[in-house]
C-alpha positions in Angstrom: 187.6 -199.4 -71.0 189.4 -199.6 -67.8 189.0 -199.3 -64.2 191.1 -199.1 -60.8 190.7 -200.4 -57.5 191.6 -198.3 -54.2 191.5 -200.0 -51.1 191.5 -198.4 -47.9 191.8 -199.9 -44.5 190.8 -198.1 -41.2 192.1 -200.5 -38.8 189.0 -200.8 -37.1 188.9 -197.3 -36.2 185.9 -195.6 -37.1 186.9 -192.0 -37.2 189.6 -193.0 -39.8 187.0 -194.9 -41.6 184.7 -191.7 -41.9 187.7 -189.5 -43.0 188.5 -192.4 -45.5 184.9 -192.6 -47.0 184.7 -188.8 -47.1 187.9 -188.4 -49.0 186.4 -191.1 -51.4 183.1 -189.5 -51.9 185.2 -186.2 -52.6 187.2 -187.8 -55.1 184.0 -188.9 -57.0 184.5 -192.7 -56.8 182.1 -194.5 -59.2 181.5 -197.1 -56.5 182.4 -197.7 -52.7 182.2 -201.0 -51.2 182.1 -200.6 -47.4 182.3 -202.8 -44.6 181.4 -200.6 -41.7 183.3 -200.6 -38.3 180.1 -199.5 -36.7 176.7 -200.2 -38.2 175.3 -197.2 -36.2 177.6 -195.0 -38.2 176.1 -196.0 -41.7 173.4 -193.1 -41.5 175.9 -190.4 -41.9 177.6 -192.2 -44.8 174.5 -192.9 -46.5 173.7 -189.1 -46.3 176.8 -188.2 -48.0 176.4 -190.9 -50.7 173.0 -189.8 -51.6 174.2 -186.0 -51.4 176.9 -187.0 -54.1 174.7 -189.3 -55.9 177.3 -192.2 -55.6 176.5 -196.0 -55.3 177.8 -198.1 -52.6 177.5 -201.5 -51.5 177.5 -202.3 -47.8 179.0 -205.5 -46.7 177.8 -206.9 -43.2 180.4 -207.4 -40.5 180.4 -210.7 -38.8 178.5 -210.8 -35.6 180.2 -209.8 -32.1 
């Protein structure tokens, strides 16, 4: 049994991160680990994950 790791870097660009997460969800990844650019954008991401019935780990960002 093996696994593969796919890493995406949004370069601190929320729009890019949204696109990357949407693509990973469409690709049916088994698990996503997300360090959000903007915590406020998580609502949309969590909704997409729930709809696709996928699991994610959300990692806190450092305080501003």
